Legacy VTK file of the C-alpha trace (Angstrom):
# vtk DataFile Version 3.0
C-alpha trace
ASCII
DATASET POLYDATA
POINTS 218 float
131.647 -10.840 72.978
129.822 -10.128 76.202
126.443 -11.634 76.463
123.500 -9.214 76.059
121.450 -8.611 79.214
118.260 -10.546 79.468
115.070 -8.640 78.569
113.162 -7.150 81.514
110.264 -9.146 82.774
106.975 -8.281 81.047
105.430 -7.315 84.396
108.165 -4.712 84.968
107.685 -3.293 81.464
103.960 -2.889 82.080
104.616 -1.201 85.429
106.977 1.325 83.805
104.437 2.086 81.093
101.731 2.574 83.731
103.985 4.939 85.718
104.784 6.994 82.601
101.089 7.213 81.728
100.251 8.224 85.309
103.004 10.865 85.242
101.635 12.367 82.004
98.151 12.443 83.535
99.495 14.176 86.639
101.293 16.751 84.523
98.097 17.461 82.585
96.178 17.760 85.827
98.829 20.084 87.266
98.615 22.361 84.209
94.828 22.425 84.523
95.111 23.317 88.215
97.606 26.098 87.456
95.210 27.551 84.881
92.349 27.334 87.404
94.428 29.039 90.097
95.434 31.814 87.692
91.792 32.329 86.715
90.671 32.400 90.349
93.447 34.845 91.218
92.266 37.207 88.478
88.657 36.832 89.632
89.699 37.467 93.244
91.558 40.634 92.257
88.519 41.820 90.296
86.141 41.092 93.195
88.509 42.764 95.647
88.509 45.880 93.501
84.721 45.810 93.234
84.465 45.340 97.005
86.634 48.399 97.642
84.425 50.480 95.349
81.219 49.174 96.945
82.621 49.685 100.457
83.491 53.275 99.599
79.987 53.883 98.266
78.483 52.274 101.369
80.524 54.516 103.674
79.496 57.564 101.682
75.784 56.675 101.713
75.879 55.676 105.381
77.332 59.004 106.394
74.913 60.829 104.122
72.133 59.237 106.170
73.887 60.445 109.327
73.918 63.952 107.860
70.223 63.807 107.015
69.511 62.906 110.633
71.357 66.040 111.657
75.014 66.843 112.144
74.194 68.024 115.653
71.758 65.964 117.689
70.639 66.778 121.202
69.464 63.880 123.341
67.865 64.454 126.739
68.110 61.884 129.529
65.927 62.336 132.613
67.435 60.668 135.645
65.427 58.920 138.382
65.105 60.274 141.921
68.150 59.995 144.139
67.720 58.273 147.525
67.773 61.597 149.362
64.997 62.876 147.097
62.907 59.788 147.726
63.446 60.259 151.472
61.793 63.691 151.390
58.931 62.538 149.114
60.021 64.651 146.147
57.386 65.098 143.467
58.039 64.375 139.805
57.205 67.329 137.584
57.870 65.618 134.255
55.436 63.694 132.093
56.269 61.714 128.980
54.316 61.064 125.819
54.332 57.280 125.262
53.711 57.796 121.542
56.475 60.345 121.067
60.065 59.763 122.197
61.214 63.276 121.295
59.368 65.398 123.853
58.394 65.674 127.514
56.220 68.011 129.549
57.281 70.104 132.527
54.273 70.548 134.764
54.151 73.178 137.492
51.349 74.757 139.491
51.218 77.640 137.046
51.765 76.071 133.633
52.686 73.113 131.469
55.615 73.505 129.102
56.693 71.198 126.277
60.346 70.502 125.480
61.467 68.838 122.256
64.726 67.042 121.512
66.046 64.556 118.971
65.422 61.873 121.578
64.124 61.830 125.145
65.047 59.054 127.580
62.840 58.239 130.529
64.284 57.689 134.035
64.243 53.895 133.621
66.216 53.978 130.357
69.233 51.636 130.465
72.813 52.454 129.533
72.558 50.158 126.526
69.478 51.960 125.199
71.302 55.281 125.389
74.309 53.875 123.540
72.165 52.436 120.738
71.487 55.996 119.575
75.202 56.816 119.743
76.490 53.638 118.081
75.835 54.695 114.442
78.284 57.591 114.673
80.978 55.199 115.931
81.046 53.674 112.453
81.532 57.169 111.035
84.694 57.535 113.126
86.362 54.623 111.328
85.141 56.032 108.016
87.271 59.121 108.635
84.690 61.545 110.015
85.135 63.683 113.123
82.685 62.781 115.879
82.115 64.362 119.282
79.864 62.996 122.034
79.582 64.918 125.291
77.193 65.380 128.199
76.032 68.777 129.416
74.006 69.637 132.489
74.003 70.839 136.049
75.866 69.131 138.855
74.093 65.955 139.902
72.092 65.453 136.697
73.811 62.171 135.780
76.446 63.239 133.233
79.181 61.029 134.673
76.847 58.057 134.904
75.811 58.424 131.261
79.303 58.977 129.865
81.312 56.666 132.135
78.976 54.617 134.286
80.822 51.771 135.961
83.183 49.207 134.458
81.384 46.413 136.285
78.777 45.113 136.021
78.886 45.355 132.239
75.315 46.650 131.907
76.328 49.768 133.898
79.034 50.791 131.428
78.507 54.228 129.943
78.940 55.641 126.468
82.744 55.882 126.674
83.299 52.243 127.599
80.858 51.045 124.969
82.222 53.337 122.247
85.799 52.165 122.751
84.665 48.534 122.725
82.673 49.117 119.540
85.632 50.811 117.849
87.955 47.877 118.465
85.301 45.391 117.392
84.673 47.222 114.109
88.417 47.554 113.493
88.820 43.803 114.000
85.981 43.089 111.562
87.708 45.256 108.929
91.206 43.950 109.663
91.416 42.102 106.336
91.027 45.358 104.389
92.070 48.213 106.690
94.648 48.908 109.353
93.762 51.376 112.096
95.960 53.140 114.629
94.319 54.417 117.796
95.476 57.355 119.903
93.972 58.429 123.203
93.999 61.802 124.928
92.127 62.957 127.993
91.474 66.648 128.520
89.636 68.559 131.212
88.003 71.964 130.818
87.487 73.533 134.232
87.073 77.218 135.102
88.003 78.163 131.534
91.258 76.227 131.792
92.250 73.316 129.549
94.254 70.553 131.216
95.853 67.494 129.663
95.190 64.759 132.206
97.640 62.318 130.570
100.567 64.742 130.352
103.609 63.957 132.456
104.268 66.366 135.317
106.747 69.104 134.384
LINES 1 219
218 0 1 2 3 4 5 6 7 8 9 10 11 12 13 14 15 16 17 18 19 20 21 22 23 24 25 26 27 28 29 30 31 32 33 34 35 36 37 38 39 40 41 42 43 44 45 46 47 48 49 50 51 52 53 54 55 56 57 58 59 60 61 62 63 64 65 66 67 68 69 70 71 72 73 74 75 76 77 78 79 80 81 82 83 84 85 86 87 88 89 90 91 92 93 94 95 96 97 98 99 100 101 102 103 104 105 106 107 108 109 110 111 112 113 114 115 116 117 118 119 120 121 122 123 124 125 126 127 128 129 130 131 132 133 134 135 136 137 138 139 140 141 142 143 144 145 146 147 148 149 150 151 152 153 154 155 156 157 158 159 160 161 162 163 164 165 166 167 168 169 170 171 172 173 174 175 176 177 178 179 180 181 182 183 184 185 186 187 188 189 190 191 192 193 194 195 196 197 198 199 200 201 202 203 204 205 206 207 208 209 210 211 212 213 214 215 216 217
């Protein structure tokens, strides 16, 4: 009859018992963590749904405010004298009301006339100050609303400077540069919830003719 194996050392028996007890504790902890994760996942889904609803309401209210301010707003920017005008000692015929940023006065030898707009910019107004009044409608673009910003005026009144400016230095950038930058920044901030696709076209209206400046030559 083969001899029976010797009993395991007491220290080994205690170590096995401790490992089994630790394993049961880890299993209990794992189940508790799984329940916590499942609960947090449900809470996250609920909060995500609430966020989408709140974000939709915010967009609606924001654009309602834009509508109350006027679907069409006319802003008037008065440019400073050009060097050639300074050279001939040109006289300024405009006066501004420091307490009212929506009107200016045209003063001539015969009369004084008042002109009112949604906003009037003085000759020393910076490019950034002009864009601050345009920036709110940029948000409306990403909310799905159609937006149009354009400059109108005689030759030499500063339309190109206001709309385009110069790429460098940065403070000279016009509305177009700043709008595009703002669009990409807002899209990046919303990247976790929305995906945007941007398309660009450049058209020219000249002498009643519409030209696509990005079209390939025929």
